N, C-alpha and C positions, 0 to 999 in steps of 0.2 A: 429542571429536568439535569439529570444527572448520566453521563455516558456511559453506556452500559459496557465497552470495550473502547481504548484509548482516549483521545481530548478531543474530538470531533464529535459533536451531536448531529443526527441527521435533521433536525429543523433550522439549524443553522446554514447548513447547505442549502436548502431551499430558500432562506433569505438570502442568499449570496446569489443564487439564481435569478430571483425576479427582482432584486437590487440591478444586476448587471443586465436584465434583458436578456439573458441565455437560458431558453428552453430547450432540455433534452426531455426525450422520451424514459419512461422508465426501463425499458428494455435496453436502450443505450447508456442509460447510467450502471446497469448490472453488468452489461460488457465492460463499460470502463475499469470497474472496480474489481472484476475479475482478471482484467490484463493486469492491471497493477499489483494487486496480490502475486500472480503468477512469476511478475519482473521482481518483485522485492524477494519472493522465495528463492529466484536464482540467483538474485544479487547476494544474497544472505549465505548463499552454499558454494557458491565461488571464495567468498571472502572467508568464510569457516575453511574449506579447503588450503587457500594460499596460506594464510597466515598462521594456523595451527595444526593442520594435519604435517604440510609440507615442511614446515619447521621445524617441528618435533622429528621427522623421521629422517630429515637429511643429516641431523648430527650424532645419528646412528650408525 
């Protein structure tokens, strides 16, 4: 099975969960995924603002 987006497949996540005896409900998995996605978006926007936008207009 090829991953649709990214490099991690959904079945491999379930295998890691069962191998480590970690059982999370689907709602918790969804909430964690949304939280990580929001943090990722915020970090990227800060990185772009600081590196590209501020450096470009600081020289003007």
